[in-house]
N, C-alpha and C positions, 0 to 999 in steps of 0.2 A: 599391733600398732607399735611403731618405733618411738622411742624417747631418747633425746639427747640431753644429757645433764652433766653437772660438774662431778668430777671424780671425788670420791669419799674414802676415808681410811678403811672402812668396811669393805671396799672393792678389792683391796689388795689380796685377801685370801682367795677369792674367786679367780682373779687374774693370775695369781702364782700357780694355782692348780692347773691352768689351761695353757699357759704361755709356751712352754717347751713343746707341747704337742702341736700348738699352732705353727711352730717353726720347725716341724718335721723331726723332732726329737733333739734339736740343738739346745743346749743349756742356756737359757736366756733369763730365768727368774732372778739370777743374781744381779741383773742390771736394774732391777726394780725394788730398791730398798724402801723401807717404810717412809723415809723422809720425803719422797716424792709425793706420797699420798697425804702426808700431813701438811706440807709447806707450799704446794703448788696447786691447790684445788681451784683457785679462780681462773687458771689458764690450762687446766687439764679436764678432759671430758670423757664420758662413756656414752655408747649407744646400746640401748637394750631394745630387744623385740620380745613382747610378751613376757617381760621380766627376765629374760635371758641375755647375758652379755653377747653382743655382737661385735663390738669394737671399742677400743680405748686409745686415747692420746694423752701422753704426758709431755707438757711443754711449759716454758716459762719465759719471762722477760729477763734478759741479761742484767745482773747487777752491776757488772763491770762496764758494759756499753749499753745504756738504757734504750737506745734507738733500735737495738737488735733483740730478737727473740730467737729461742732455740727449741726445736722439737726433739726431745730426748728419746722417746719410744712411742711407737704406734703398733698396735696389734689389731688384726681383723680376723674373725673366725673364718676358717677356710671356706665354709659354705656361704659366707656373705661376700666373698671377694668378687670384684667385677660388677658390683650392684650399686656403686656409688657411696658406699658406707664410709670408706676412707676419705674420699673426696669431701663428704659432708663435714667430717671431723676437721680436716685441714681448713676449709673455708670458714668454719666457725672459729678456729683458732686464729686465722688471719684477722677476722673482724674483731675478735677480742683484744688481740695485741695492737691493732691499728688504733683502737680507742685508748691505748696506753702510750700512744705516740711512737710506736715502733715503725720503722720504715723498711726493715728487712728481717727475713726469717732464715735461719741456718738449720741444717740437719746433716747427719752423716748416715752411712750404711756400710755394710761389708761389701767388698768387691764381688763376692760370690752371690750376693742377693740381687740377681738381675731384675727380678720383678720389682724390687724397691727402686732400683735405678730408673727403670722404665716409668714407674708411677711418678716419682719425683719430677723427672723431665716433662712428663705429660701435665704436671701441676705448675709448670712455669719455672721450676727451679733450674739453675745453671750449675754444671759441674765446675768446681773451682780447681784451678791448677794444683798439682801435687808435685811430689819429688820423684814419682815413678809412674809406670803405666802397667796395667793388667788387662790383657785382652783389649787394648786400645782405649781403656778408661783411665783417666788420671786418678791417682791414689796418693794419699800421704802415708808413708811408711811408718810403722810403729806409733800411729796416732793414739791408740789406746793401750800401749805397752808393746813390748818386744814381740814382733810378729803379728800384732793386730793392726793390719792396714785398713784404712777407711777411705771411702769416697766422700767428699765434702760438697755440700750443696748451698746455694744462696738463692733466695727469691726476694726481689724487691717488691714492697707493697705499694699499690696505688693509693693515693689519698682519697 
């Protein structure tokens, strides 16, 4: 039985243990410091199946632009991909931030993560203009530091 619930501090150790493996060995755990698990619980979620982590989403409402929300990190167990788990997390996040009067959601991904690019566009996100192109996709160079180019997304939320 699947359960969708708010992220908790105790989830961090489980997530940190699996996230690099879920990304095919890419070092991702450093993108998930404890502060996300402490301070963004109302807008961050996990899905468990029979007590086992299947997916998580870390997101928040912008403190600078309160009408915007941002999805910082999403992970889906490789065995759960393509089964609607990620879509369920995103839809739940959209509804949560809509109730906080957010009208748009932003996210980023690496240009090499084609699965993420396809997923975001299938969820109604548009790719925002960048300052370069990689394989025909607009990217913002050095977005996350020197050499860390990112694809930026935006989705408007319907009322």
